[in-house]
N, C-alpha and C positions, 0 to 999 in steps of 0.2 A: 430444478436445482443441478441440471446438468452441467455447468461450468464449475461448481464448487467439487475441490478434490479435498478428500478428508485427511490423506495420509501421502507425507511426505514422498516416500521410495515411489510410487506411483506418479506424485506430480512427478518426481526427476525422469522416470520412462517418456512419460509423455514429451518432458521438453527435451531429453536427447534425441527422442523421434524428428520433432521440430526441426532440431539444429541440422541433423542429417538431412534433412530436406533441404537446408540452405537458409531457413529463415532465422531474421534476427529477433532472440528475445529479450525483452524488457520487463523488469523488474520494479516493482512500485507496494510501497507499504503504508498503513497508516491505521487510524483507529477507526474514522469513518462514523461516529458516533450518532451524530443528525448530519445528513448526507446537505452539505449545500453549494453553490455555484462554483467556489475553491477548490474544492474536490473534482469536480465534474472537468474544470478546466485543468488540473492535475494531472488526470487521468487520460484526458484527450492528446494534452502534450507528451505524455510520456508515451502513448501507443503510435504518436508521431514518429516518435523515433525507430519503429520496429515493425516489425509482423506480428508478434505475437506477445501480448500484454499479460502477466501474472500480477496478482495483485495479495498483499499477504494482510491479512484483516487480525489486528490485537484482538486476542481473547479479551473475557469481561477481567479476567484479573490481571494481564498484563497491562489494560489502561488503567487500572485504578493504581496498580504498581507503580506507574509512569508518574504519578504524584499529580498530575493535574486535575484529578477528580475523585470525591472518595465513593463514587458509585455511575455506572454508565445507566445510559436513559435506554437504548436499545439493546437488546442482548446480542450477542457476537454472533449465534447463525443468524437473525435477522439481518445483521449488518452486511453478512456473507451473501445473503440473498439478495439485498439491496445493491449493493457493489456489481455483482454478477447480471443485474440486467441492465447495465450500461453496456450499450453498444460494443464499444471501443473494449471493452475488460473479454479476454478469453479463458482465464483461469483463474481460481480464488482459492486460497488457502488458508484455514484459520491457525495463527500461531500462539504458544502460549509463553515463549522465551522473553526474557527482557529487551533482547535486539533480534536485528533479524540477520546476523551474522552467521547462525548454524543453516539457516535456509538459503543464503547467499553460496555459502560455500559447497552446500550439496546440487544446489540448481546449476549454479557458476551460470547466470543470464550474460547476456553481453553487455548489458547497459543494466544501471541501478539507479533509477530516475529518484529524485526528491524533489519536494517544493521548494520555492524560491524565500523559505526562512533558512536554506541553508546556502552555501558556496560550494564549490568543486573541495577546497582545502578544508572544511570544517562537518563533512558529511562524516557521522562516525563511522562508517562502515567502508570507506574509502580503502582502507590499508587490506581488507580481505579482499575486495571488487579488484584490485590493483594484482594481489597477488597470484590469480589467475588469468590475468590478460584482460579483463571487464575494464568499463568505464563508466564514470560516474556523470550525472547529467542533472542540471537543476531545469526544471520544468513548471509550468504554471503562471497563473497570474503573482502580482504582487499580495502578499499575505493580507489581504484586505475583509477577510474571512475567516470565521473561528467558530468552532462549536460552543465553546467559552462565552461568547461573544452573544450567539443566539439563546442561548440557557439565560443569561442574564436579561437580555431585553424581554422574554417571554416574564420572566419574573419580575421584571419592572411594569411589564403590561398587567399581571396580575395583580398587583398592588394598588392599581391606581383605580 
């Protein structure tokens, strides 16, 4: 679990060293409750934009707080471990805030990568990213995969 950083200040120090070394830092985030190919393509697309990929994983309370589901399938610590096992991911942090604005303001990554369900103009954190000179990028394949759809398929199979 060496890629998982538990403290935001510690991660900030790591990122500052990487930037001083001339590395371009990319930031991505998500729930990653049931990892699927859309997640992998998003993370690979994000990594292609720079040298270091930091991924913020929603904690269990923030996943349910988003209103998409009443409960999580995989606990946050396990989701972080799974995401950290992907070769293109350099650092993972679990966060509990309703948005990643505080993480972005603290870490100031060069690029904030979002999936194709967004445009550069409707990314909720775009103003904070632009305020420190960062850029927003849209990466990954079309939003043809979702945890919600996987859960629905499993429920349907169970009922048959």
